C-alpha positions in Angstrom: -15.6 181.2 86.3 -14.0 184.0 84.4 -10.9 183.6 82.2 -8.4 185.1 84.6 -9.4 182.6 87.4 -9.3 179.7 84.9 -5.8 180.6 83.8 -4.7 181.2 87.4 -5.8 177.6 88.1 -3.2 176.4 85.5 -0.2 178.3 86.8 1.1 176.0 89.5 1.3 173.1 87.1 2.8 175.3 84.4 5.5 176.6 86.6 6.4 173.1 87.6 6.5 172.1 83.9 8.7 175.1 83.0 11.2 174.4 85.7 11.4 170.7 84.8 12.2 171.7 81.2 14.8 174.2 82.5 16.5 171.5 84.6 16.6 169.1 81.6 17.6 171.3 78.6 18.4 169.9 75.1 20.2 171.5 72.2 19.0 172.0 68.7 17.5 168.9 67.1 18.1 167.0 70.3 14.9 168.1 72.0 13.7 164.5 72.2 12.5 164.4 75.8 11.2 167.9 75.7 9.2 167.0 72.6 7.9 163.9 74.3 6.7 165.9 77.3 5.0 168.4 75.1 3.3 165.8 72.9 2.1 163.8 75.9 0.7 167.0 77.5 -1.2 167.8 74.3 -2.6 164.3 73.9 -3.8 164.4 77.5 -6.1 167.4 76.7 -7.4 165.8 73.5 -5.5 167.5 70.7 -4.5 165.8 67.5 -0.7 165.5 67.8 2.0 165.1 65.1 5.6 164.6 66.1 8.8 164.6 64.2 8.0 167.7 62.1 11.3 169.1 61.1 13.1 166.3 63.0 12.0 167.0 66.6 9.1 169.5 66.2 5.6 168.9 67.5 2.3 170.3 66.3 -0.9 170.0 68.2 -4.1 170.8 66.4 -7.5 171.8 68.0 -10.6 172.3 65.8 -13.8 173.8 67.2 -16.9 174.6 65.2 -17.3 174.7 61.4 -15.1 177.6 60.3 -12.3 176.9 57.8 -10.1 179.7 59.3 -7.0 178.7 61.2 -4.2 180.3 63.2 -0.8 179.1 64.2 1.0 179.8 67.5 4.7 179.0 67.7 7.0 178.4 70.6 10.7 177.3 70.4 12.0 174.5 72.6 15.8 174.3 72.3 18.5 175.4 74.8 21.9 177.1 74.4 25.4 175.7 74.7 26.2 177.8 77.8 27.2 176.8 81.4 24.5 178.0 83.7 25.5 180.2 86.7 22.1 180.9 88.3 22.5 178.6 91.4 18.8 177.9 91.2 17.4 174.7 92.7 16.1 173.7 89.2 19.3 174.7 87.4 20.4 172.6 84.4 21.3 169.0 85.1 23.4 168.9 81.9 26.7 170.9 82.2 27.2 173.2 79.3 23.5 173.1 78.2 21.2 175.9 79.5 17.9 177.5 78.8 19.5 180.9 78.7 17.0 182.5 76.3 13.7 181.5 77.8 12.5 178.9 75.4 11.4 176.9 78.4 9.1 179.7 79.2 7.8 180.1 75.6 7.0 176.4 75.4 5.2 176.6 78.8 3.1 179.6 77.8 2.0 178.0 74.6 1.1 174.7 76.4 -0.9 176.7 78.9 -2.8 178.4 76.1 -3.6 174.9 74.6 -4.9 173.7 77.9 -7.1 176.7 78.4 -8.5 176.7 74.9 -9.1 173.0 74.9 -11.2 173.5 78.1 -13.1 176.6 77.1 -13.4 176.1 73.3 -14.5 179.7 72.9 -13.5 180.0 69.2 -14.6 178.8 65.8 -11.9 177.4 63.6 -8.6 175.5 64.0 -5.6 176.4 66.2 -2.2 174.8 65.4 0.1 174.8 68.4 3.6 174.7 66.8 6.5 173.6 69.1 9.7 174.3 67.1 13.1 172.8 67.5 16.5 174.5 66.8 15.9 178.2 66.9 19.3 179.0 68.1 21.2 179.3 64.9 20.1 176.0 63.4 17.0 177.1 61.4 14.4 174.8 63.0 11.6 176.9 61.6 12.9 176.3 58.1 13.3 172.6 58.8 9.6 172.5 59.8 8.6 174.4 56.7 10.6 172.2 54.5 8.9 169.2 56.1 5.5 170.6 54.9 4.5 172.5 58.0 2.1 174.9 56.3 0.9 172.4 53.8 0.1 169.8 56.5 -1.2 172.5 59.0 -2.5 175.4 56.9 -2.6 178.7 58.8 -4.2 182.0 57.8 -2.1 183.8 60.4 0.9 182.8 62.6 2.3 184.4 65.8 5.3 183.9 68.0 6.3 185.5 71.3 9.6 186.1 72.9 10.3 187.2 76.4 12.1 190.5 76.5 14.1 191.5 79.6 14.4 195.2 78.4 10.6 195.6 78.8 8.8 195.7 82.2 6.9 192.5 83.1 3.4 192.8 81.7 4.3 195.0 78.9 3.6 193.7 75.4 5.3 195.2 72.3 5.6 194.7 68.6 5.7 196.8 65.4 4.8 196.8 61.8 7.6 195.8 59.4 11.1 194.8 60.5 11.3 193.7 64.2 14.5 191.5 64.2 17.5 191.7 61.9 18.8 189.4 59.2 21.9 187.6 60.4 24.9 186.8 58.2 28.2 185.3 59.3 31.5 185.2 57.6 34.7 183.3 58.0 37.9 184.6 56.3 41.1 182.7 55.8 44.3 184.7 55.1 47.3 182.7 53.8 50.9 183.8 53.5 54.0 181.6 53.5 55.1 181.8 57.1 58.6 182.4 58.2 61.0 184.1 60.6 59.7 187.3 62.1 63.2 188.8 61.8 63.0 188.7 58.0 59.4 189.8 57.2 60.4 190.8 53.7 60.8 187.2 52.8 57.1 186.2 53.3 53.7 187.8 52.9 52.5 188.8 56.3 49.2 187.2 57.1 48.8 189.0 60.4 49.4 192.4 58.8 46.9 191.5 56.1 44.3 190.4 58.7 44.8 193.6 60.6 44.2 195.6 57.4 41.1 193.6 56.8 39.7 194.3 60.3 40.3 198.0 59.8 38.7 198.2 56.3 35.8 195.9 57.1 34.8 198.3 60.0 34.5 201.2 57.5 32.0 199.5 55.2 28.8 200.5 57.1 30.0 204.1 57.8 31.4 204.7 54.3 29.5 202.5 51.9 26.0 202.4 53.3 23.6 205.3 53.3 23.3 207.1 56.7 19.6 206.6 56.4 20.0 202.8 56.3 20.6 200.7 59.3 23.3 197.9 59.6 26.0 196.5 61.8 29.2 194.7 60.8 31.3 193.3 63.6 34.6 191.2 63.4 34.2 189.0 66.4 37.3 186.7 66.3 40.8 186.7 65.0 43.4 183.9 65.5 46.8 183.0 64.1 50.3 182.3 65.2 51.8 180.6 68.2 55.3 182.0 68.7 56.7 185.5 69.3 59.3 185.1 66.6 57.4 183.3 63.8 55.2 184.9 61.2 52.3 182.5 60.9 51.3 181.0 57.5 47.6 181.6 58.1 45.2 183.8 60.1 41.5 183.4 60.4 38.8 186.0 61.1 35.1 185.6 61.8 32.3 188.1 62.1 28.6 188.9 61.7 26.5 191.3 59.6 23.0 192.5 60.7 20.6 194.2 58.3 16.9 194.8 57.8 16.9 195.6 54.0 17.9 192.9 51.5 19.4 195.6 49.2 21.7 196.8 52.1 22.5 193.2 52.8 23.6 192.7 49.1 25.7 195.9 49.3 27.6 194.8 52.4 28.4 191.4 51.1 29.7 192.8 47.8 31.8 195.4 49.7 33.3 192.7 52.0 34.4 190.7 48.9 35.8 193.8 47.3 37.8 194.6 50.5 39.2 191.1 50.5 40.3 191.3 46.9 42.0 194.6 47.5 43.9 193.5 50.6 45.0 190.3 49.0 46.5 192.2 46.1 48.1 194.8 48.3 49.7 192.3 50.7 50.5 189.4 48.4 48.4 187.0 50.5 45.7 184.6 49.4 42.4 185.3 51.1 39.2 183.3 50.9 35.8 183.8 52.5 32.8 181.7 53.5 29.9 184.1 53.7 26.5 182.7 54.9 23.1 184.3 55.1 21.6 182.1 57.8 18.5 184.0 59.0 16.5 186.6 57.0 15.1 189.7 58.7 11.9 189.1 60.7 9.3 191.2 59.0 5.9 191.6 60.6 2.8 191.9 58.4 1.2 195.3 59.3 -2.3 194.0 59.9 -1.0 191.2 62.1 1.2 193.4 64.2 -1.6 196.0 64.6 -4.0 193.2 65.6 -1.6 191.9 68.2 -1.2 195.4 69.7 -5.0 196.0 69.8 -5.7 192.6 71.4 -2.8 193.1 73.8 -4.5 196.1 75.4 -6.9 193.7 76.9 -4.1 191.7 78.5 -1.4 194.1 79.6 0.4 197.3 78.8 0.6 197.3 75.0 3.1 199.6 73.4 4.4 199.9 69.8 8.1 199.1 69.6 9.9 202.3 68.4 12.6 200.4 66.6 13.6 196.8 65.7 16.3 194.8 67.4 19.6 193.8 65.8 19.3 190.3 67.2 17.9 187.7 64.8 15.1 185.1 64.9 14.4 182.1 62.7 10.6 182.8 63.0 11.5 185.0 60.0 11.2 181.9 57.8 7.6 181.4 59.0 6.7 185.0 58.3 8.1 184.6 54.7 5.7 181.7 54.3 2.6 182.9 56.2 1.2 186.3 57.3 1.9 187.0 60.9 3.8 188.8 63.6 6.5 188.4 66.2 5.7 189.9 69.6 7.9 190.8 72.6 6.5 190.0 76.1 8.3 192.0 78.8 9.8 190.1 81.7 12.0 192.7 83.3 11.8 193.4 87.0 13.0 196.2 89.2 16.0 194.2 90.3 19.2 193.5 88.5 18.9 193.4 84.7 20.1 190.2 83.2 20.0 189.9 79.4 19.2 187.0 77.2 22.0 184.5 76.6 23.7 185.4 79.9 24.8 182.6 82.3 22.8 184.1 85.1 19.5 184.5 83.1 16.3 182.8 84.1 12.8 183.1 82.6 10.4 185.1 84.8 7.6 182.7 85.8 5.5 185.8 86.7 4.8 186.4 83.1 3.5 183.0 82.2 -0.1 184.2 82.8 0.5 187.2 80.5 1.7 184.9 77.7 -1.2 182.5 78.1 -3.7 185.3 78.1 -2.3 186.9 75.0 -2.2 183.6 73.0 -5.8 183.0 74.0 -7.0 186.5 73.2 -5.4 186.3 69.7 -7.2 183.1 69.0 -10.5 184.2 70.3 -10.4 187.4 68.4 -9.0 186.0 65.1 -11.4 183.0 65.3 -14.5 184.4 66.9 -17.2 182.0 68.0 -19.9 184.2 66.5 -20.1 186.5 63.5 -19.9 189.7 65.5 -17.3 192.4 65.3 -13.8 191.6 66.4 -10.9 194.0 67.0 -9.2 192.7 63.8 -12.3 193.4 61.7 -12.5 196.8 63.1 -8.9 197.4 62.3 -9.2 196.3 58.7 -12.4 198.3 58.2 -10.8 201.5 59.6 -7.7 201.0 57.4 -9.9 200.6 54.3 -11.9 203.7 55.2 -8.7 205.7 55.6 -7.2 204.2 52.5 -3.9 203.6 54.3 -2.1 200.5 55.5 -1.9 200.0 59.3 1.8 201.0 59.3 1.0 204.3 57.7 -1.6 205.4 60.3 
């Protein structure tokens, strides 16, 4: 039986598993039932299973042969705090909790790869199947690392996939270097005295100061950052006041900054603080800021990204991503700790385009086989069951002969 037929045999059960997770979503660090289902499924196929890694994370390990080499494959398990509007028969049973980013599909694809590899065992080394909690803004990857992930489950290479509605189904894409942005968030509090709107000269105007802040903050990228650099700063919320004739005593603003270069990240934060100081002095208000860098940029190792693209050609339509995305991903923490790459798996169809984090989004079950095959191909090529040539070895040898890194080719 060839690999495609073997994987096709798994699909009916995998679709059922995915839709069950979709119907029973859980938020960050509350993925208790999801983790139990994953752990039980891994035990059934004979893997060594460790639970409670980074609170609710699960790691299943499969060793075959005598090689000391190892690879990690990561999938995220958490849902979003969104009300689902798909109308599907397997829609969320928990109002306000919804798998609107496809983590149910990621978990299913990785579980399918584990089932296939446990059955075929066509590799030499160790595979760690990493099921991560709390990707959506709660740094579950960092929690697993802080809990000793890579000390307890050493990996020579680590990969993660994400479904990508902007790419056609069956297309696989990644790139060397930055692929997802660093994500910062800021909360600003502007304080005046408050008073009657008819006598504004008697109180510092917090709304006017906040308006000036919005205006000046939106000039930082265009006027303080080199045009050759790439960054986004957006003010996303402003609130204050509750009457037409009262100047409020305080106004709050929130926003986000997205960058790929730590130097640019530093420049923007410094500029934001300078703007605050200037507006405070000019308006007579007191302004404070809470500035948090919660996810670093996701930076692919060149050899890992090139390896993924080369292996992907055996699975689907492999294309190099022309540019990174400004969305963020906490797999960035794993790539800071271990060489690896983040890969997009297209799930788009010819019908209506529904983006990630949209109430009407649903993971495309038609790409489960693509994800399973890509996981399997990466394992079998990185941990070959014989000492023959692999695509990765060919890649490294070619780069050495040309005396250039993979990203420079």
